[in-house]
C-alpha positions in Angstrom: -0.1 -0.2 0.1 3.1 2.5 0.6 2.5 3.2 -3.5 -1.0 4.8 -3.2 -0.8 8.3 -4.1 -3.2 9.1 -0.9 -2.9 8.8 2.8 -6.9 7.9 3.6 -6.9 4.7 2.7 -10.2 2.8 3.4 -11.8 6.3 4.3 -15.0 5.3 1.3 -15.6 2.7 4.2 -16.8 5.5 6.5 -16.4 9.4 6.8 -14.7 10.9 4.0 -11.5 13.0 4.6 -11.9 17.1 3.8 -10.0 18.4 0.8 -11.6 16.4 -2.0 -14.5 16.3 -4.0 -16.9 13.4 -3.0 -19.8 11.0 -4.3 -22.2 8.8 -3.2 -24.4 7.8 -5.2 -26.6 4.1 -5.2 -29.3 2.1 -7.5 -31.1 -0.1 -6.9 -30.6 -2.5 -10.0 -33.1 -5.6 -9.3 -34.3 -8.0 -7.1 -33.1 -11.4 -5.9 -30.2 -13.7 -5.2 -29.6 -14.6 -8.4 -29.9 -10.6 -9.4 -27.0 -10.6 -6.7 -24.8 -13.5 -7.2 -24.6 -12.7 -11.3 -23.8 -8.7 -10.3 -21.4 -9.5 -7.8 -20.0 -12.1 -10.0 -19.7 -9.0 -12.9 -18.7 -6.5 -10.3 -15.6 -8.3 -9.1 -14.5 -9.6 -12.4 -14.1 -5.6 -13.7 -17.1 -5.2 -15.7 -18.7 -1.8 -14.1 -15.6 -0.6 -15.9 -15.8 -2.5 -18.7 -19.0 -1.8 -19.6 -19.1 1.3 -19.1 -16.5 1.4 -21.3 -12.8 1.4 -20.1 -10.3 -1.3 -20.9 -9.5 -3.5 -18.1 -6.5 -5.7 -17.1 -6.4 -6.9 -13.6 -3.9 -9.0 -11.9 -6.3 -11.2 -11.2 -10.1 -11.6 -11.2 -12.3 -12.2 -8.9 -10.6 -8.7 -7.2 -9.6 -9.4 -4.1 -7.0 -7.0 -1.7 -4.2 -6.4 -3.7 -5.0 -6.6 -7.1 -3.7 -4.3 -9.6 -6.6 -2.8 -11.5 -5.2 -0.6 -15.0 -7.7 0.6 -16.8 -7.3 2.7 -20.1 -9.7 5.7 -21.6 -9.6 7.1 -25.0 -8.5 6.3 -28.2 -4.5 5.8 -29.3 -2.6 8.3 -28.2 -5.4 10.2 -26.8 -6.0 7.6 -24.3 -5.3 8.0 -20.4 -3.5 5.3 -18.5 -5.7 4.8 -15.3 -3.6 2.3 -12.5 -5.1 1.4 -9.2 -4.7 -1.0 -6.3 -7.7 -2.9 -4.5 -7.5 -1.7 -1.2 -10.6 -3.7 0.3 -12.4 -6.9 -1.4 -15.2 -9.0 -0.1 -18.2 -11.3 -0.9 -20.9 -12.6 1.2 -24.3 -14.2 0.7 -25.5 -10.0 1.1 -22.9 -8.3 0.3 -19.9 -8.2 -2.3 -17.8 -5.6 -3.5 -14.3 -3.7 -3.8 -12.8 -0.2 -3.4 -9.5 1.0 -5.1 -6.8 3.5 -4.8 -4.8 5.6 -7.1 -1.4 4.8 -7.9 1.7 6.9 -9.4 0.2 8.2 -13.3 -3.6 8.1 -12.2 -4.9 11.6 -13.5 -6.5 11.8 -9.7 -5.6 10.9 -6.3 -8.2 9.0 -4.2 -10.3 6.0 -3.6 -13.5 4.6 -5.1 -15.3 1.8 -3.6 -18.6 -0.1 -5.8 -20.9 -1.9 -3.0 -23.9 -4.2 -4.1 -26.0 -5.3 -1.0 -29.0 -7.7 -1.2 -30.9 -5.8 1.2 -33.6 -7.7 3.3 -36.4 -6.6 1.4 -34.9 -8.6 -2.1 -33.6 -5.5 -3.1 -30.6 -5.2 -5.3 -28.3 -1.8 -4.6 -25.6 -0.8 -6.0 -23.5 1.9 -4.3 -20.4 4.1 -5.7 -18.7 6.0 -3.1 -15.5 7.8 -3.9 -13.1 10.4 -3.2 -10.6 12.4 -5.2 -8.7 15.6 -5.7 -6.5 16.3 -9.3 -3.8 14.1 -9.2 -1.4 15.3 -12.6 -0.8 18.3 -14.2 -3.7 18.2 -17.1 -6.5 17.6 -14.1 -5.4 20.0 -12.2 -6.0 22.8 -15.0 -8.5 21.0 -16.3 -10.5 20.2 -12.9 -14.0 21.2 -14.1 -13.6 18.7 -16.9 -12.3 15.8 -14.9 -15.6 16.6 -12.9 -17.5 15.8 -15.3 -15.9 13.1 -16.9 -16.1 11.5 -13.3 -19.8 12.3 -13.3 -20.0 11.0 -16.7 -18.0 7.7 -15.7 -20.2 7.5 -12.5 -23.5 7.1 -14.2 -22.1 4.5 -16.5 -21.2 2.4 -13.9 -24.7 2.4 -12.0 -26.3 1.1 -15.4 -23.3 -1.2 -16.2 -24.9 -4.1 -13.9 -28.1 -3.2 -13.9 -29.7 -6.6 -16.1 -32.9 -4.5 -17.4 
């Protein structure tokens, strides 16, 4: 974890740190244990990111703590490399998810958590929690554009696991 570009490792599980942009969103993606199991398999294989349009390479699947994930967005010389390290992962009968933190070279610095919950009502809830700040010169200069891209990708992630 020494390589991470931020100090607040695990903060997406609780109180978010000051000085960062915060994201907390959620969406009901279906109902029942079968929907949960299918979505959990996909989530821990990086499918939310793939289905949202990123090219994803993971050092292992299903993801677990210590998995290295490198994503790319864009085409050719306009593509951006997005390296991350999984800092938390879990899967039970009612909760599945992972959180990854930024590594050197990532356009931002911070952490993002993706959690699926099978609620007692039967609803399958997909939640995304993140904190981030510009991590490179071009994201500092283009901060408003960076926030727009983050919001766009978050919406795509939320739809990516919805089987409907």
